[in-house]
N, C-alpha and C positions, 0 to 999 in steps of 0.2 A: 284184739287190742289189749284187753285186760289181763290176759294170761301171763305176760312177762312181769306185770306188777304184783301178781299173786300166784307165784309158781306152785305153791302148795295146794292151791284150789283148782289146778288145771282141769282135772276130770269133771268137777262140778260145773265150772264155767263152760267147758266144751259141751257138756251134756245139755245145759240150758240153752246154749246157742244153737245146737242141733235141733232141739225140740222147737224152738222159735222159727228156725228156717223151714222145718217140715210143716208147721202150721201155716206159715205164709204160702208155701208151695201148694198145700192142699186147698186153701181158700182161693188162690189164683186159678188153679186148675178147675175148680168147681164153677167159678163165675165166667171162665173164658168161653165156654160153649154158648152160654146165654148172651154174652156180649157179641160174639161173632154172628149169632142168629139175628140179633137186633140190627146189625150193620148190613145184613143181607137185603138186597133189593127184592121186592115182592114178586116181580115177574120173572126173575132169572134165578138160576141155580149157581150162584157165584160164591157159595160158602167155602169151597176148596180154595179159591183164589184169596179170599179174606184170611183164611187160616194160614196159608202159605206166606202171605205178606206179613202177618203178625209174627210168625216164626222168624222171618228174616229180620224184622225190627228188634225182636228179643235178642237174637244173636248179635246184632250190631250194638245194642245197648250193653250187652255183656262184655263185648270187646272194648267198648269205651270205658266201662267201669274197671276192667282189668288194666287198661293203659293208665288210667288215673291212679289206680292203686300202686302200680309200679313206679309211676312218677313221684307219688307221695312217699313211698318207701325209700327212694333215692334221696329225697330231701331230708327225711328223718334220720336215715342211716341206721347204725346199729345201736344208737343210744335210745333205749326204750323209755327213759325218763323224760325225754322231750315230748312224748305223746301225752303225758298227763298234764 
């Protein structure tokens, strides 16, 4: 969102955004296994079911986010100054 406002700093902004995204992905991946194990019932081996359902929810959330982003971009249009 900031890159149209500062086109000369595109590489720096994109690099910082990518580092932040990867840190978030790493922390989510590290805690996901422990979270799934905590949701597992003691007497059954349903960890695969929990992991599959969590993956489905993540894909659905990604699709909702993409849809909201597309809707927001149609409202904003090509005028990047309306973002600020």
